[in-house]
KOLTOR-83938 format. One record per residue: residue in one letter; residue number from 1; x, y, z of N, C-alpha, C, CB in turn. Coordinates in steps of 0.1 Angstrom, whole numbers, plus 2048, in hexadecimal, padded with zeros to 3 digits. Glycine has a CB too. Layout:
<atoms>
 type seq npx npy npz capx capy capz cpx cpy cpz cbpx cbpy cbpz
    A NUM   X   Y   Z    X    Y    Z   X   Y   Z    X    Y    Z
...
</atoms>
This chain:
<atoms>
 type seq npx npy npz capx capy capz cpx cpy cpz cbpx cbpy cbpz
    X   1 312 0B7 AA9  307  0AE  AAA 2FA 0B5 AA7  307  0A7  AB8
    X   2 2F1 0AE AA1  2E4  0B3  A9E 2DD 0B7 AAB  2DC  0A9  A96
    X   3 2D8 0C3 AAC  2D2  0C7  AB9 2C6 0BE ABD  2CD  0D5  AB8
    X   4 2BE 0B9 AB4  2B3  0B1  AB8 2B8 0A3 ABD  2AA  0AE  AAC
    X   5 2C2 09E AB8  2C8  092  ABD 2CE 094 ACB  2D3  08C  AB3
    X   6 2D5 0A0 ACD  2DA  0A3  ADA 2CF 0A4 AE4  2E2  0B0  AD9
    X   7 2C5 0AB AE1  2B9  0AC  AEA 2B3 09E AED  2AF  0B6  AE5
    X   8 2B2 096 AE2  2AD  089  AE4 2B5 081 AEE  2AC  082  AD7
    X   9 2C2 082 AED  2CB  07B  AF6 2C9 080 B04  2DA  07C  AF2
    X  10 2C8 08D B06  2C6  093  B13 2B8 08F B19  2C7  0A2  B12
    X  11 2AE 08F B11  2A1  08B  B15 2A1 07C B19  296  08E  B0A
    X  12 2A7 074 B11  2A8  066  B14 2AE 063 B21  2AF  05F  B09
    X  13 2BA 069 B24  2C1  067  B31 2B8 06C B3C  2CE  06F  B31
    X  14 2B3 078 B3C  2AB  07D  B47 29E 075 B48  2A8  08C  B45
    X  15 297 072 B3D  28B  06A  B3E 28D 05C B44  285  068  B30
    X  16 298 056 B41  29C  049  B47 29E 04B B56  2A8  043  B41
    X  17 2A5 055 B5A  2A7  057  B68 29A 05A B6F  2B1  063  B6B
    X  18 292 063 B69  284  066  B6F 27C 05A B70  27D  071  B66
    X  19 27B 052 B66  273  046  B66 278 03C B70  273  040  B58
    X  20 285 03B B72  28A  032  B7C 288 036 B8A  299  030  B79
    X  21 28A 043 B8D  28B  047  B9B 27F 04F BA0  297  04F  B9D
    X  22 277 054 B97  26C  05D  B9C 262 056 BA5  264  063  B90
    X  23 25E 04A BA2  255  042  BAA 25B 03F BB8  251  035  BA4
    X  24 268 03C BB8  26F  039  BC5 26F 045 BCE  27D  034  BC2
    X  25 26F 051 BC8  26F  05E  BCF 261 063 BD2  276  068  BC7
    X  26 257 05B BCF  249  05E  BD2 243 069 BC8  248  064  BE0
    X  27 249 06A BBD  245  073  BB2 23C 06C BA8  251  07A  BAC
    X  28 233 073 BA2  22A  06C  B98 231 06E B8A  21C  073  B98
    X  29 236 063 B85  23E  062  B79 237 068 B6D  243  054  B76
    X  30 22B 063 B6B  224  067  B5E 220 076 B5E  218  05F  B5D
    X  31 21E 07C B6A  21A  08A  B6B 227 092 B67  216  08E  B79
    X  32 232 08E B6B  23E  095  B67 240 095 B58  24B  08F  B6E
    X  33 23D 08A B52  23F  089  B44 235 092 B3C  23D  07A  B3F
    X  34 229 093 B42  21F  09D  B3C 225 0AB B3C  211  09C  B43
    X  35 22A 0AF B48  22F  0BD  B49 23B 0BE B40  233  0C0  B57
    X  36 243 0B4 B3E  24F  0B4  B36 24B 0B7 B27  257  0A7  B36
    X  37 240 0B0 B23  23B  0B2  B16 235 0C0 B14  230  0A7  B13
    X  38 22F 0C5 B1E  229  0D3  B1E 235 0DD B1C  221  0D6  B2B
    X  39 240 0DB B23  24B  0E3  B22 24F 0E5 B13  257  0DE  B2A
    X  40 251 0DA B0C  255  0DA  AFE 24A 0E0 AF5  259  0CC  AF9
    X  41 23D 0DC AF8  232  0E2  AF1 231 0F1 AF2  225  0DB  AF5
    X  42 235 0F6 AFE  234  104  B00 240 10C AFA  234  107  B0F
    X  43 249 105 AF3  254  10B  AEC 262 10A AF3  251  119  AEB
    X  44 262 103 AFE  26F  101  B05 275 10D B0A  278  0FA  AFB
    X  45 281 10C B0E  289  116  B14 283 11C B21  28C  121  B0A
    X  46 287 128 B25  282  12E  B31 273 131 B2F  28A  13B  B34
    X  47 270 136 B23  262  13A  B20 258 12E B21  261  140  B12
    X  48 25D 122 B1C  255  116  B1D 252 112 B2B  25B  10B  B15
    X  49 25D 113 B33  25B  110  B41 251 11A B48  269  111  B49
    X  50 253 127 B45  24A  131  B4B 23C 130 B46  250  13E  B49
    X  51 23A 12A B3A  22C  128  B36 226 11B B3C  22C  127  B26
    X  52 22E 111 B3D  22A  104  B41 226 104 B50  234  0FA  B3F
    X  53 22E 108 B59  22C  106  B67 21F 10D B6C  238  10B  B6F
    X  54 21D 11A B69  211  121  B6D 204 11A B67  211  12F  B6A
    X  55 205 117 B5A  1F9  111  B54 1F6 103 B5A  1FC  10F  B45
    X  56 201 0FB B5C  1FE  0EE  B62 1F8 0EF B70  20B  0E6  B62
    X  57 1FE 0F8 B78  1F9  0F9  B86 1EC 0FF B86  203  102  B8E
    X  58 1E8 108 B7D  1DB  10E  B7D 1D1 103 B79  1DA  119  B72
    X  59 1D5 0F9 B71  1CD  0EE  B6E 1CA 0E5 B7A  1D3  0E5  B63
    X  60 1D4 0E4 B82  1D1  0DC  B8F 1C7 0E3 B97  1DF  0DA  B97
    X  61 1C9 0F0 B98  1BF  0F8  BA0 1B1 0F7 B9A  1C3  107  BA1
    X  62 1B0 0F8 B8D  1A3  0F7  B86 19D 0E9 B89  1A4  0FA  B77
    X  63 1A5 0DF B88  1A0  0D1  B8B 19A 0D1 B99  1AB  0C7  B89
    X  64 1A2 0D6 BA3  19D  0D6  BB1 190 0DE BB2  1A8  0DC  BBA
    X  65 18F 0E9 BAB  183  0F1  BAC 177 0EA BA6  185  0FF  BA5
    X  66 17A 0E3 B9B  16F  0DB  B94 169 0D1 B9E  174  0D4  B88
    X  67 172 0CA BA4  16D  0BF  BAE 166 0C6 BBA  179  0B7  BB3
    X  68 16B 0D0 BBF  165  0D7  BCA 157 0DD BC6  16E  0E3  BCF
    X  69 156 0E3 BBB  14A  0E9  BB6 13F 0DE BB3  14C  0F2  BAA
    X  70 144 0D3 BAE  13A  0C8  BAC 135 0C3 BB9  142  0BC  BA4
    X  71 13D 0C3 BC3  138  0BF  BD0 12E 0C9 BD6  144  0BE  BDA
    X  72 131 0D6 BD4  128  0E0  BD8 11A 0DF BD1  12E  0EE  BD6
    X  73 11B 0DC BC4  10E  0DB  BBC 107 0CE BC1  111  0D9  BAD
    X  74 10D 0C4 BC4  108  0B8  BCA 0FD 0B1 BC3  103  0BC  BD7
    X  75 0FC 0B1 BB6  0F2  0A9  BAF 0F8 0A3 BA3  0E6  0B3  BAB
    X  76 0F2 099 B9E  0F6  092  B92 0F7 09C B86  0ED  086  B8E
    X  77 103 09C B80  105  0A6  B75 10D 0B2 B7A  0F8  0AA  B6F
    X  78 10F 0B3 B87  116  0BE  B8D 125 0BE B89  115  0BE  B9C
    X  79 12B 0B2 B88  139  0B2  B83 13A 0B7 B75  13E  0A3  B85
    X  80 131 0B3 B6C  131  0B8  B5F 130 0C7 B5E  126  0B1  B57
    X  81 128 0CD B66  126  0DB  B66 133 0E2 B6B  11A  0DF  B6F
    X  82 139 0DC B76  145  0E1  B7B 150 0E0 B71  149  0DA  B88
    X  83 151 0D5 B6A  15C  0D4  B60 15A 0DD B55  15C  0C5  B5B
    X  84 14E 0DF B50  14B  0E9  B45 14F 0F7 B49  13C  0E9  B42
    X  85 14C 0FB B55  150  108  B5A 15F 109 B5B  149  10C  B67
    X  86 165 0FF B61  174  0FF  B63 17B 0FF B55  178  0F3  B6B
    X  87 177 0F7 B4C  17D  0F7  B3F 17C 104 B38  177  0EB  B36
    X  88 170 10A B39  16F  118  B33 179 121 B39  160  11D  B35
    X  89 17A 121 B46  183  12A  B4D 192 128 B4A  181  129  B5C
    X  90 195 11B B47  1A3  118  B43 1A7 11F B36  1A6  109  B42
    X  91 19D 120 B2D  19F  127  B21 19F 136 B23  194  123  B17
    X  92 196 13B B2B  195  14A  B2D 1A1 14F B35  188  14D  B35
    X  93 1A7 147 B3E  1B2  14C  B45 1BE 14F B3C  1B6  141  B4F
    X  94 1BE 14A B30  1C9  14D  B27 1CA 15B B23  1C7  144  B1A
    X  95 1C0 163 B27  1C1  172  B25 1CC 177 B2D  1B4  179  B28
    X  96 1D0 171 B38  1DB  174  B41 1E7 16E B3B  1D9  170  B50
    X  97 1F1 176 B37  1FC  171  B2F 203 164 B35  206  17B  B2C
    X  98 206 165 B42  20D  15A  B48 205 14D B4A  213  15E  B55
    X  99 1F8 14E B47  1EF  142  B47 1EA 13F B39  1E3  145  B51
    X 100 1F1 144 B2F  1ED  143  B21 1EF 136 B1A  1F3  14D  B1A
    X 101 1F6 12C B21  1F8  11F  B1A 1EC 116 B1E  206  119  B1F
    X 102 1E2 117 B16  1D6  10F  B19 1D8 100 B1A  1CB  112  B0E
    X 103 1DF 0FA B11  1E1  0EB  B12 1E8 0E7 B20  1EA  0E6  B07
    X 104 1F0 0F0 B25  1F6  0ED  B32 1EC 0ED B3D  201  0F8  B35
    X 105 1E2 0F6 B3D  1D8  0F6  B47 1D0 0E9 B46  1CE  102  B45
    X 106 1CC 0E5 B3A  1C5  0D8  B38 1CD 0CC B3C  1C0  0D6  B2A
    X 107 1DA 0CC B3A  1E3  0C2  B3E 1E3 0C1 B4D  1F1  0C3  B38
    X 108 1E4 0CC B54  1E4  0CD  B63 1D8 0C7 B69  1E7  0DB  B67
    X 109 1CC 0CB B63  1BF  0C6  B68 1BF 0B6 B65  1B4  0CC  B61
    X 110 1C3 0B2 B5A  1C3  0A4  B57 1CB 09C B61  1C8  0A1  B49
    X 111 1D7 0A1 B64  1E0  09B  B6E 1D9 09A B7B  1ED  0A2  B6F
    X 112 1D3 0A5 B7F  1CB  0A6  B8C 1C1 09B B8D  1C5  0B4  B8E
    X 113 1B9 09A B82  1AF  08F  B82 1B5 081 B82  1A5  091  B76
    X 114 1C0 080 B7A  1C7  073  B79 1CD 06E B85  1D1  074  B6E
    X 115 1D0 077 B8F  1D6  073  B9B 1CB 073 BA6  1E1  07D  B9F
    X 116 1BF 072 BA2  1B4  072  BAC 1B4 07E BB6  1B4  065  BB4
    X 117 1B8 089 BB0  1B7  095  BB8 1C3 098 BC2  1AB  095  BC0
    X 118 1CE 091 BC0  1DA  093  BC8 1E1 0A0 BC3  1E3  086  BC8
    X 119 1DC 0AB BC7  1E0  0B8  BC1 1EF 0BB BC5  1D8  0C3  BC6
    X 120 1F3 0B7 BD1  201  0BA  BD5 20B 0B2 BCD  203  0B7  BE4
    X 121 209 0A4 BCC  212  09C  BC4 212 0A0 BB6  20F  08D  BC6
    X 122 206 0A3 BB1  204  0A8  BA3 20D 0B4 BA0  1F6  0AA  B9F
    X 123 20B 0BE BA9  212  0CB  BA7 221 0C9 BA7  20E  0D5  BB2
    X 124 226 0C1 BB1  234  0BE  BB2 23A 0B8 BA5  238  0B6  BBE
    X 125 233 0AE BA0  237  0A7  B94 236 0AF B88  22F  09A  B92
    X 126 22D 0B8 B87  22B  0C1  B7C 237 0CB B7B  21E  0C9  B7D
    X 127 23B 0D1 B87  246  0DA  B87 253 0D3 B84  247  0E1  B95
    X 128 255 0C7 B8A  261  0C0  B87 262 0BB B78  262  0B3  B90
    X 129 257 0B7 B72  257  0B4  B64 25A 0BF B5B  249  0AE  B60
    X 130 255 0CB B5E  259  0D7  B56 268 0DA B58  250  0E3  B5A
    X 131 26D 0D8 B64  27B  0DA  B66 283 0D0 B5F  27E  0DA  B76
    X 132 27F 0C4 B5E  286  0BA  B56 286 0BD B47  280  0AC  B58
    X 133 27B 0C3 B43  27B  0C8  B35 286 0D2 B32  26D  0CD  B31
    X 134 286 0DC B3B  290  0E6  B3A 29E 0E0 B3B  28E  0F1  B45
    X 135 2A1 0D7 B44  2AE  0D1  B46 2B1 0C9 B3A  2AE  0C8  B53
    X 136 2A8 0C2 B34  2AB  0B9  B28 2AE 0C2 B1C  29F  0B0  B25
    X 137 2A8 0CD B1B  2AB  0D6  B10 2B9 0DC B12  2A1  0E1  B0F
    X 138 2BC 0E1 B1E  2C9  0E6  B21 2D4 0DB B1F  2CA  0EC  B2F
    X 139 2D1 0CF B24  2DA  0C4  B22 2DD 0C1 B14  2D5  0B8  B29
    X 140 2D3 0C2 B0C  2D4  0C0  AFD 2DE 0CA AF7  2C7  0C0  AF6
    X 141 2DD 0D6 AFC  2E6  0E0  AF7 2F4 0DD AFA  2E2  0EE  AFD
    X 142 2F6 0D8 B06  304  0D5  B0A 309 0C9 B02  305  0D1  B19
    X 143 301 0BF B00  305  0B3  AF9 308 0B7 AEA  2F9  0A8  AF9
    X 144 300 0C0 AE5  303  0C4  AD7 310 0CB AD6  2F7  0CE  AD2
    X 145 314 0D3 AE0  321  0DA  AE0 32C 0D0 AE1  322  0E4  AEB
    X 146 32A 0C6 AEA  335  0BC  AEC 337 0B3 ADF  331  0B2  AF7
    X 147 32C 0B1 AD8  32C  0A8  ACC 32F 0B0 ABF  31F  0A2  ACA
    X 148 331 0BD AC0  334  0C5  AB5 343 0C3 AB0  332  0D4  AB7
    X 149 345 0C2 AA4  353  0C1  A9E 359 0CF A9E  353  0BA  A90
    X 150 366 0D0 AA2  36C  0DD  AA0 36C 0E1 A91  37B  0DD  AA6
    X 151 36C 0EE A8E  36B  0F2  A80 377 0EE A78  36A  102  A80
    X 152 383 0EE A7E  38F  0EA  A76 38E 0DB A73  39C  0ED  A7E
    X 153 38A 0D3 A7D  389  0C4  A7B 37F 0C1 A70  386  0BD  A88
    X 154 374 0C9 A70  369  0C6  A66 36E 0C9 A58  35D  0CF  A69
    X 155 376 0D4 A57  37B  0D8  A4A 385 0CE A44  381  0E6  A4A
    X 156 38D 0C9 A4D  397  0BF  A49 390 0B2 A45  3A1  0BD  A54
    X 157 387 0AD A4D  380  0A1  A4A 378 0A1 A3D  377  09D  A56
    X 158 373 0AD A3A  36B  0AE  A2D 374 0AD A21  363  0BC  A2D
    X 159 381 0B1 A22  38A  0B1  A17 390 0A3 A15  395  0BB  A18
    X 160 38F 09B A1F  396  08E  A1F 38D 084 A18  399  089  A2C
</atoms>
């Protein structure tokens, strides 16, 4: 079976289950999907997971710091200044190899803001979403093996 089709089937099954049950479990569905996308954007496999999770979680921390610093500044325009500094730092942090996936940091911050600052629920959904990415890729590998034709059968069917 074509590997992309196999991964598509795996993603479809897991995405359907995530979409159906995540809300019932108190998890933020859309945040998980963002992390899932980050996993694939970071290249997938173990390395994609190890790029995605730290970057996403650092983004949550930067979002929290932006809100906190804006409060400390306490004037109109303070949030803009805090965001400018935080956005700059999300790029600069990429000098540290395990924080080098810049889009992941921005995705984490976006999720933090999108959940109105619920950093705990955001962090949980981000980690689970990245794990679902890894599981969907591994599941696709298994589906591809199951759907593969044995070499002898393929040779016989091609001659018929």
